[in-house]
Structures are given as structure tokens and as C-alpha cells.
Wavefront OBJ file of the C-alpha trace (Angstrom):
o trace
v 8.801 -5.281 2.947
v 8.700 -8.352 0.657
v 9.967 -7.618 -2.897
v 6.664 -8.850 -4.341
v 4.789 -6.077 -2.551
v 7.235 -3.455 -3.878
v 6.636 -4.673 -7.441
v 2.874 -4.607 -6.921
v 2.937 -1.081 -5.528
v 4.981 0.284 -8.436
v 2.649 -1.382 -10.925
v -0.545 -0.252 -9.194
v 0.614 3.342 -8.706
v 1.440 3.582 -12.395
v -2.047 2.335 -13.297
v -3.784 4.642 -10.818
v -2.037 7.735 -12.166
v -3.648 7.099 -15.554
v -7.162 7.280 -14.108
v -9.144 10.507 -14.433
v -12.292 9.750 -12.458
v -14.022 12.354 -10.274
v -12.520 12.338 -6.796
v -12.520 10.769 -4.367
v -12.270 7.273 -5.832
v -10.705 3.896 -5.110
v -8.801 2.104 -7.841
v -8.187 -1.651 -7.582
v -5.984 -3.916 -9.679
v -7.094 -7.403 -10.714
v -3.481 -8.297 -11.310
v -2.489 -7.502 -7.720
v -5.562 -9.304 -6.351
v -4.575 -12.383 -8.332
v -0.953 -12.269 -7.160
v -2.042 -11.885 -3.539
v -4.545 -14.731 -3.774
v -2.044 -17.040 -5.471
v 0.548 -16.173 -2.851
v -1.740 -17.447 -0.093
v -2.736 -20.566 -2.017
v 0.916 -21.639 -2.114
v 1.745 -21.179 1.568
v 0.675 -24.622 2.806
v 0.020 -27.995 1.223
v -3.597 -29.154 1.515
v -5.013 -25.708 2.248
v -8.019 -23.617 1.262
v -8.463 -19.845 1.123
v -11.677 -18.125 2.208
v -11.521 -14.380 1.647
v -13.004 -12.479 4.616
v -15.792 -10.388 3.147
v -15.694 -7.847 5.969
v -12.442 -6.395 4.609
v -14.031 -5.214 1.360
v -17.287 -6.501 -0.098
v -17.360 -4.481 -3.314
v -19.064 -6.703 -5.926
v -16.328 -6.105 -8.501
v -13.679 -7.455 -6.160
v -15.834 -10.396 -5.061
v -16.710 -11.336 -8.636
v -13.073 -11.373 -9.647
v -11.984 -13.436 -6.633
v -14.790 -15.888 -7.395
v -13.406 -16.271 -10.919
v -10.091 -17.295 -9.339
v -11.939 -20.060 -7.408
v -11.381 -18.282 -4.105
v -13.677 -19.240 -1.225
v -15.395 -16.710 1.038
v -15.877 -16.232 4.770
v -19.097 -14.423 5.661
v -20.225 -13.061 9.014
v -23.962 -12.586 8.395
v -26.808 -13.632 6.132
v -26.488 -10.191 4.535
v -22.939 -11.003 3.386
v -24.001 -14.478 2.258
v -26.821 -12.900 0.248
v -24.336 -10.605 -1.514
v -22.322 -13.636 -2.577
v -25.309 -15.702 -3.675
v -26.642 -12.789 -5.741
v -23.278 -12.685 -7.518
v -23.608 -16.376 -8.381
v -21.101 -17.702 -5.829
v -21.696 -21.368 -5.016
v -22.801 -22.088 -1.421
v -20.078 -24.741 -1.339
v -17.489 -21.935 -1.464
v -18.888 -20.098 1.590
v -18.258 -20.586 5.295
v -20.195 -18.734 8.013
v -17.217 -17.856 10.138
v -18.415 -15.756 13.034
v -19.196 -17.684 16.201
v -22.218 -15.581 17.235
v -25.123 -15.560 14.794
v -28.819 -14.649 14.746
v -30.957 -17.781 14.590
v -32.763 -16.461 11.523
v -29.440 -15.989 9.718
v -28.495 -19.583 10.480
v -31.819 -20.825 9.119
v -31.581 -18.762 5.939
v -27.998 -19.832 5.300
v -28.804 -23.491 5.855
v -31.769 -23.302 3.470
v -29.482 -21.641 0.899
v -27.036 -24.540 1.078
v -24.377 -23.219 3.470
v -23.034 -26.251 5.345
v -20.140 -24.935 7.464
v -20.515 -22.801 10.578
v -18.374 -21.607 13.485
v -19.418 -21.778 17.155
v -17.838 -21.050 20.537
v -20.520 -22.027 23.081
v -23.137 -24.670 23.858
v -25.846 -22.104 23.216
v -24.555 -21.509 19.693
v -24.321 -25.237 19.050
v -27.938 -25.626 20.195
v -28.984 -23.012 17.632
v -27.040 -24.765 14.891
v -28.556 -28.139 15.773
v -32.027 -26.618 15.564
v -31.712 -24.381 12.512
v -28.894 -26.085 10.556
v -29.102 -29.766 11.547
v -26.289 -31.988 10.361
v -24.023 -29.081 9.476
v -20.261 -29.104 9.751
v -19.084 -27.108 12.763
v -15.695 -25.815 13.747
v -15.179 -24.655 17.318
v -13.479 -21.309 17.722
v -11.078 -21.001 20.626
v -9.325 -18.093 22.307
v -5.626 -17.637 21.551
v -3.245 -14.891 22.547
v -3.822 -11.919 20.233
v -2.140 -9.251 22.354
v 0.388 -8.604 19.585
v -2.219 -7.445 17.062
v -3.387 -3.912 16.329
v -7.011 -5.078 16.465
v -7.738 -7.800 19.036
v -10.763 -10.136 19.060
v -10.308 -12.478 22.018
v -12.465 -10.436 24.394
v -15.563 -10.981 22.244
v -15.035 -14.277 20.451
v -13.728 -17.741 21.175
v -14.244 -20.425 23.799
v -11.729 -20.842 26.625
v -9.236 -23.569 25.752
v -10.446 -25.661 28.688
v -13.944 -25.867 27.158
v -13.122 -26.663 23.542
v -12.873 -30.462 23.810
v -16.245 -30.655 25.584
v -17.807 -28.420 22.912
v -16.586 -30.737 20.141
v -18.053 -33.742 21.984
v -21.301 -31.835 22.597
v -21.566 -30.920 18.910
v -21.208 -34.577 17.986
v -23.907 -35.460 20.543
v -26.244 -32.970 18.823
v -25.767 -34.662 15.469
v -23.506 -31.952 14.076
v -20.397 -32.922 12.143
v -17.175 -32.231 14.050
v -15.464 -30.383 11.204
v -12.540 -28.772 13.006
v -11.141 -26.023 15.202
v -10.461 -22.373 14.470
v -8.576 -19.494 16.006
v -7.918 -15.891 15.085
v -4.821 -13.929 16.062
v -6.530 -10.561 15.545
v -6.035 -8.157 12.664
v -2.708 -6.681 11.530
v -0.626 -9.018 13.683
v 2.848 -7.854 14.654
v 4.641 -11.109 15.531
v 5.410 -13.915 13.080
v 4.970 -16.524 15.824
v 1.326 -15.707 16.620
v -0.111 -18.353 14.277
v 2.385 -20.965 15.478
v 1.439 -20.136 19.048
v -2.198 -20.638 18.079
v -1.373 -24.079 16.708
v 0.506 -24.920 19.911
v -2.575 -23.839 21.887
v -4.939 -26.214 20.086
v -2.508 -29.161 19.736
v -3.341 -30.709 23.156
v -7.060 -30.475 22.320
v -6.577 -32.269 19.008
v -4.471 -34.926 20.751
v -7.075 -35.473 23.481
v -9.885 -35.822 20.931
v -7.783 -38.207 18.850
v -7.243 -40.431 21.867
v -11.027 -40.650 22.210
v -11.455 -41.594 18.563
v -12.556 -38.177 17.302
v -10.612 -36.888 14.312
v -11.075 -33.469 12.773
v -10.924 -32.437 9.148
v -9.630 -28.858 9.279
v -7.704 -26.370 11.330
v -8.749 -22.808 10.551
v -5.893 -20.410 11.373
v -7.918 -17.343 10.356
v -6.412 -14.152 9.028
v -4.529 -11.272 10.593
v -1.743 -11.349 7.992
v -0.207 -7.872 8.145
v 0.358 -5.195 5.527
v 2.861 -2.344 5.453
v 1.602 1.048 6.620
v 3.577 4.120 7.649
v 3.062 3.294 11.329
v 3.782 -0.404 10.714
v 6.606 -0.152 8.235
v 8.247 -3.517 8.983
v 5.497 -6.075 9.598
v 6.404 -9.755 9.934
v 7.355 -11.334 6.638
v 4.902 -13.895 5.317
v 7.803 -16.312 4.834
v 8.685 -16.131 8.531
v 5.044 -16.610 9.540
v 4.796 -19.720 7.367
v 8.053 -21.256 8.602
v 7.061 -20.868 12.249
v 3.547 -22.182 11.586
v 4.850 -25.155 9.572
v 7.064 -26.145 12.468
v 4.088 -26.074 14.831
v 1.852 -28.049 12.458
v 4.398 -30.871 12.283
v 3.730 -31.555 15.973
v 0.048 -32.400 15.421
v -0.883 -36.079 15.801
v -2.134 -36.222 12.210
v -2.396 -33.950 9.172
v -5.357 -31.578 8.876
v -6.466 -29.382 6.014
v -5.469 -25.771 6.712
v -8.019 -23.032 6.204
v -6.961 -19.386 6.001
v -9.282 -16.382 5.951
v -7.174 -13.446 4.760
v -9.060 -10.223 4.158
v -6.528 -7.454 4.581
v -3.773 -9.732 3.268
v -5.510 -10.139 -0.096
v -7.227 -6.826 -0.672
v -5.249 -4.062 1.082
v -2.380 -3.719 -1.372
v -4.676 -4.176 -4.372
v -6.288 -0.759 -4.007
v -5.356 2.906 -3.748
v -7.462 5.941 -2.866
v -7.229 9.145 -4.880
v -8.461 12.320 -3.168
v -8.328 16.015 -4.029
v -7.286 18.959 -1.890
v -10.320 21.202 -1.324
v -8.750 23.690 1.107
v -5.340 24.763 2.421
v -4.840 26.902 5.510
v -2.608 27.393 8.540
v -3.694 26.466 12.060
v -1.469 27.309 15.012
v 1.307 28.038 12.562
v 1.072 24.651 10.850
v -0.201 23.973 7.310
v -3.344 21.881 6.893
v -4.789 20.299 3.776
v -8.483 19.447 3.705
v -9.399 16.672 1.275
v -12.657 15.460 -0.258
v -12.066 12.080 1.439
v -11.607 11.575 5.160
v -11.935 9.023 7.911
v -15.717 8.819 7.682
v -16.224 8.271 3.969
v -12.965 6.546 3.054
v -10.211 5.906 5.646
v -11.876 4.893 8.910
v -8.857 2.994 10.217
v -6.851 6.221 10.187
v -8.900 7.457 13.155
v -6.892 7.486 16.352
v -9.388 5.197 18.055
v -9.194 2.655 15.225
v -5.486 1.947 15.113
v -4.243 5.291 13.770
v -3.335 3.525 10.533
v -0.839 5.599 8.610
v -1.550 5.164 4.914
v 1.457 6.008 2.709
v 0.470 9.120 0.749
v 2.040 10.822 -2.262
v 1.172 13.440 -4.866
v -0.752 11.709 -7.627
v 1.704 13.196 -10.101
v 5.005 13.428 -8.234
v 7.503 16.124 -9.274
v 10.298 14.985 -11.563
v 12.895 17.214 -9.884
v 13.810 17.808 -6.263
v 11.435 20.323 -4.730
v 10.988 21.879 -1.330
v 8.869 19.729 0.971
v 6.768 20.502 4.008
v 4.951 18.639 6.770
v 1.162 18.835 6.501
v -1.804 17.721 8.570
v -4.377 15.995 6.358
v -8.064 16.234 7.249
v -11.330 15.134 5.695
v -14.248 17.217 4.438
v -16.693 16.806 7.331
v -17.491 19.183 10.177
v -16.226 16.795 12.840
v -13.049 17.441 14.826
v -12.082 13.751 14.676
v -11.886 13.812 10.883
v -8.088 13.979 10.811
v -6.348 11.471 8.559
v -2.716 12.023 9.485
v -0.229 14.547 10.852
v 3.284 15.414 9.713
v 2.813 14.056 6.199
v 5.708 15.147 3.995
v 4.529 16.522 0.646
v 5.767 19.127 -1.835
v 5.462 22.561 -0.220
v 3.492 23.803 -3.228
v 0.611 21.341 -2.646
v -2.631 23.324 -2.826
v -6.317 23.280 -3.747
v -7.011 21.113 -6.784
v -3.984 18.855 -6.352
v -4.634 15.149 -6.070
v -3.095 12.829 -3.486
v -2.771 9.059 -3.668
v -3.101 6.794 -0.611
v -1.467 3.371 -0.853
v -2.710 0.067 0.577
v -6.227 1.422 1.008
v -8.196 -1.667 0.019
v -9.033 -3.104 3.446
v -11.628 -1.809 5.906
v -11.920 1.457 3.979
v -14.889 1.206 1.630
v -16.429 -1.461 3.879
v -16.550 0.967 6.830
v -17.376 4.113 4.862
v -20.410 6.133 5.882
v -22.263 9.174 4.559
v -21.573 11.314 7.603
v -22.436 14.952 6.851
v -23.788 13.649 3.547
v -20.427 13.081 1.891
v -20.784 9.947 -0.288
v -18.515 6.930 -0.250
v -15.964 6.945 -3.075
v -16.631 4.810 -6.115
v -14.378 1.818 -6.685
v -13.020 1.219 -10.177
v -11.119 -1.895 -11.125
v -8.615 -2.489 -13.903
v -6.099 -5.064 -15.017
l 1 2 3 4 5 6 7 8 9 10 11 12 13 14 15 16 17 18 19 20 21 22 23 24 25 26 27 28 29 30 31 32 33 34 35 36 37 38 39 40 41 42 43 44 45 46 47 48 49 50 51 52 53 54 55 56 57 58 59 60 61 62 63 64 65 66 67 68 69 70 71 72 73 74 75 76 77 78 79 80 81 82 83 84 85 86 87 88 89 90 91 92 93 94 95 96 97 98 99 100 101 102 103 104 105 106 107 108 109 110 111 112 113 114 115 116 117 118 119 120 121 122 123 124 125 126 127 128 129 130 131 132 133 134 135 136 137 138 139 140 141 142 143 144 145 146 147 148 149 150 151 152 153 154 155 156 157 158 159 160 161 162 163 164 165 166 167 168 169 170 171 172 173 174 175 176 177 178 179 180 181 182 183 184 185 186 187 188 189 190 191 192 193 194 195 196 197 198 199 200 201 202 203 204 205 206 207 208 209 210 211 212 213 214 215 216 217 218 219 220 221 222 223 224 225 226 227 228 229 230 231 232 233 234 235 236 237 238 239 240 241 242 243 244 245 246 247 248 249 250 251 252 253 254 255 256 257 258 259 260 261 262 263 264 265 266 267 268 269 270 271 272 273 274 275 276 277 278 279 280 281 282 283 284 285 286 287 288 289 290 291 292 293 294 295 296 297 298 299 300 301 302 303 304 305 306 307 308 309 310 311 312 313 314 315 316 317 318 319 320 321 322 323 324 325 326 327 328 329 330 331 332 333 334 335 336 337 338 339 340 341 342 343 344 345 346 347 348 349 350 351 352 353 354 355 356 357 358 359 360 361 362 363 364 365 366 367 368 369 370 371 372 373 374 375 376 377 378 379 380 381 382 383
């Protein structure tokens, strides 16, 4: 784990332990958000950061990132509307998903959004009709088999089609802005972005030979975070070195766009939940909490990556105490509402005790539902 993340975690945990809000609640740190954002801004020369709204669209987080001059990647008119209502300039927004309702394209174009993704002729036809003259980047498929969450089955044009799509976009009067690729979410190999660059390099060379130059290369997100089941993710330094080496082989320099969501917001936020029941099942101790996979930690579900969030007592004991392995479950009446098994906690942990989940900022509140009526936790933000 990079030393910077260790420092952030210590700082954030100390802040969170001072909070006395009703549980469950999320607590985010502006200081950690700023450090994460600034870290990404310094990875490449001539680069821009567009935070992926899907990771966490809480207005408090978005407002603070906007104050840092961060850009935003939206995947629907609904997300764009959130940003516009917060006063975010349309010039700081890209519509990054390659499949869009025509009405969303029209509304975004009328609101001043000028940059859109596409991965098919049909999508380019829609953009030409509802957002004429817009800047378009063509999204291509790259190998994302090394990521926890893969996207290539649903999104991206085959590499063999990308050059023709760029030429077709130009024919339609759209501006040939660039290319994009996404290596999936929570990538496990530091070479995945470099491999993506290698994939698109022949396309950029072929277009250049025909007199078509591009402005940007969007390398997406996927930058990983430490979880209990992914304790040694690729180091950001190693990702950047490999990607730099690949970029040097391009025929000319392009602006680099990154769309980190998890990479910016995950480590900025913790979840605090309270034990509402303790019992034994099949001879093993279980703790039921007031937050579970439906209203707070959806990615912990086995079908969603089985993300293992580091979890501790909110107020850890000062002396060595006996520990025990627990199964943690949520408050709903559904059998799938199991957060984690074999979590080591003090053996005395019981009803009324509070637990703290680290790195809970990404795809937690954004995916929360009111299943069985249990409300989503509030998010509080501090320095």
C-alpha cells in the first residue's frame, strides 16, 4: 500500500472516531479528497481529471471537488442535471458513456455540454442529429480481463472498426476529439493502461497518415484501492511508469484524460455502523448491523465482487484483548445480506458497539437502496 494512503487512513480514522451522529452514517474528509485529486493531477503532463460521478454523487463531495477545479464525467442527463444544479460549468463536464438516450443527448447539448463518447455508427448518427458539431471521442474495446468489474462485453467498438468510426464522425460534421478506453473497475495489473495505449496506437498512426489528428486520449479509470480481498493492488507509480512508456510510442503528443471515481473517493470516506444483534448460528458468532449490503455496502455482495472492506471497532481497545471471528450481516430480511465472514474483532463485541468500515466511499452510497425500508446512511463531510 502506498505510504500516502496509510497517512490518509490514520488521519481519517481519527476524525471519524470523533463523530457522534446516529448510525449508520458515512463520514468523508475534504483533506483526503483533495490529496487524492492532486495526486491524479500530477501523474501526467498535459492531463485533465474528470471525476466519474457514478462512484459517489453526493452533492457535498461534488461541490468540494468542483471547488478544486476538478472536471466531471457523467453517464446520463440525470447526472448532468445534478452537476448543473450545483453550479458546475458545462465546460467541466463530459458525457462519457457510449450509449445514450436521444433525449439525454439533446438536453445535454442544449445545456452546453460539448463532449460525448460513442462506439457505433448508430450512436454517431444520434449525436449528429441531437448534438451537431460536438466533440466526439470513440470508445474502443481493450482487454479488461484483469479487473474485478469488467466492461468490454457491453461497451466499446472493436479495434478494427475504430478508424472508420472516426472518419464517419468527421463526415457527419462532428469534431474528431479523440479515443477512449476503459480497463474496467478495480484493475489488478499495472500494465492494463499501457496495454490499452498499445491497442490504440496503430489506430492513431493510421489516422495520422490520413491527415486526421486527435486532441485527447481518454484512459478512463479503474485505478485500484486496497480492500481486504485485494490487499496489494498495483501501485499507482508502477501504473504511471508503464503507461508513460507506452505513450512515448505515439506518433505525436495527446492530452491525457483520466476518469477516476473509486481512485478519488474510496479512501476519502468511512462507514460507521452499530451492532443491533449478536447470536450464534451453527456454532459460529454473528453480528447483525444497522447497515448492510442493500443500504450501504453493495459491493460486498458475493455477486458484486465480494469486496472485503477493512473493519475495526470504532473505539479500539488500548490493551491486548481476546479476539474472535465473526460473520457480519445487515439488517434486512434477505439471506444475501451478508457483508463479510471471518472478520476478526474483539470477542466482547456486542449490541450497541460501533464498527468502522474503511475505504467505503465508492459505489456504496451511490448503489444504496431502501430495501425492507431501511434508509440510506447520511453522509457527513469534514476537514
